[in-house]
N, C-alpha and C positions, 0 to 999 in steps of 0.2 A: 366448772366452766368447760365447755367443749370447744375445740378448735378444729378448723378445717384441716384435712390431711395435707393440704398444699403448704402448710407452715410447719416449721419445727421450732418449738419453744424450749429454751433452756433456762431453768431457774438458777439464778445466781445464789451463792451460799448465804448472802446476807438476808435473803428472803424477801427483799423489797423490790427487786428489779427483775424484769424479764428481758431477755434479748431475743429478738425475732430474727430467725434465719429463714429467708425465703429461698425457695428452690424454683428454678425455671430453666428452660432450655433455650439457648440463643444460637441460631444457625447450626443446630444439630449437636451442640455441646452443652452438657449439663453444667449449670452454674449455680452458685449460692451467693446471696447478698444479705448482709446483716446490718445495713445502714437504715436510714430514715425510710419507713414504709411509704411516706408521702412524696418522696422524691420522684420526679417524672422519669419514666422509662427512657426518654430521650437522653437525659444526662448520664444515666447508667451506661447506655450504649456508647455514647460519645466520649465521656470523660473517664469512665472506669475500664471499659472494654476497648476503647480506642477504635471503635467502628464509626468512622466519621462520614460515611456515605449518607447517613440519615441527617438531614439538615435542620437547623433551628430557623424558623421563619417568624412566626407571630407569637408563639408561646401560649396561645389560647385555642388551638385546634381549628382555626379558620382557614389557613392557607394551604395545608396539605404537604408542605415541604418535609415534614417529619413522619410521613406515612410509612408504617411497617406492617407486616402481617402478624397477627396474634391469633393463634389457633386457626390459621388459614384466612382470616378476614382482615381487610384493610382497617387500620386503626391509627389514630393520631398519637404518636408517642409523647408529645409534649404535654398532653393532658391525661395520659395513662399513668396512674400511680404505680410504683413498684409493687405495692400490696395487691393491686389488680392484675399484675402480670405474673404473680406467684403461681407456680404450678402449670404454667402455660408454655406453649411453643411460640417463640418469637423468631421471625425471619426478617433480616434486613436486606437491603439492596446488595450487600456483599455476598449473600448466599442465595439470591434468587436463582442463579445458575452458576455452576462451577467456573465456566469460562466466558461469562457474559453473553451466552448464546440462547438465552430464553427467547421464545418467539417475539415477545414485546421488545426486548433489547435489540434483536436483529432488525425488527421493523423500524425502531427508533433511528437506528443507524442508516438504514436504507432510505428512509424518508427525510433524513437530516433534520430531525425535530428540534434538537437543542439550539438555542441561540446563546444566552449567557450560561445556561445549564444548571443554575442553582436549584430550581424546582424539580429537575428531571428525575431524581431518585424517587421522590414522592409521587410524581406523575406515573412513573413506570410501575411502582408497587401498587398504586390504585388501579391502573389498567390491567395488571396481571390478576388482581383479585376479581375485577369485573369479568375478565374472560373465563376465569374458573367458574364463576357463577352463571354467566351467559356466554357460551362459546361463540355465538354469532349475534352480537348485539346490533341493534339498530342505531341510527344517529341519535334518536331520542334517548335510548338506553345509555349511550356514551355520554351525552350531554348531562343527563340526570346524575349519573354516578360520578362523573369527573368535575361537576360544577363546584365542588368544595376544594379543588386543587387550583390554586391561582398561579398563572404564568405571567409575570410582569412584562415579559417580552411579547406576549400575545400570540404564541404559536399554536393556538387552539385548533386551527384547521389541520395543521400537520399532525398534531396529537391524534385527532379523530382519524385521519388517513392511516396513521401507523397502527392504531388499534384495529381498524378494519383489515389491514394487511396481516397483522399478527393472528387475526381470527381466520385467515385463509381466504379473505375476500380481496376484491380489487382495492388498490390504494387510491 
């Protein structure tokens, strides 16, 4: 049986069980996890690493509150299994920038985007991934990419303005 190099398998002496040790990088730090490979990445980040900036919203990947970057792409951590995160680079809102000065974070503050703030870490992570992919997005690009991130307070116009500002355009 061959296994991907992203996993490290240890055979227990009784010969009947295997323990799966997954290796991944979270916010620049190499980590290992030897628990349930089906556990959502969200719970690993929040419960085991105590990185609580990533929020639980719906649990089915529809609201975007749990958005993180996996190998540079925005991904819903509530539906990403630990086995799928193994061997990958995960970045949470805590490490988007060292001092909270990523262009998206600065624009969010300048435009005063948050109202209740619950969805904002997911919104910011999605917007940062968008700008990495499309440095000067149109309104249509923003609406298309951000449509999976729900803001219960309805700050969508301010979100769009902040993304344009972060891209170097007019707010």
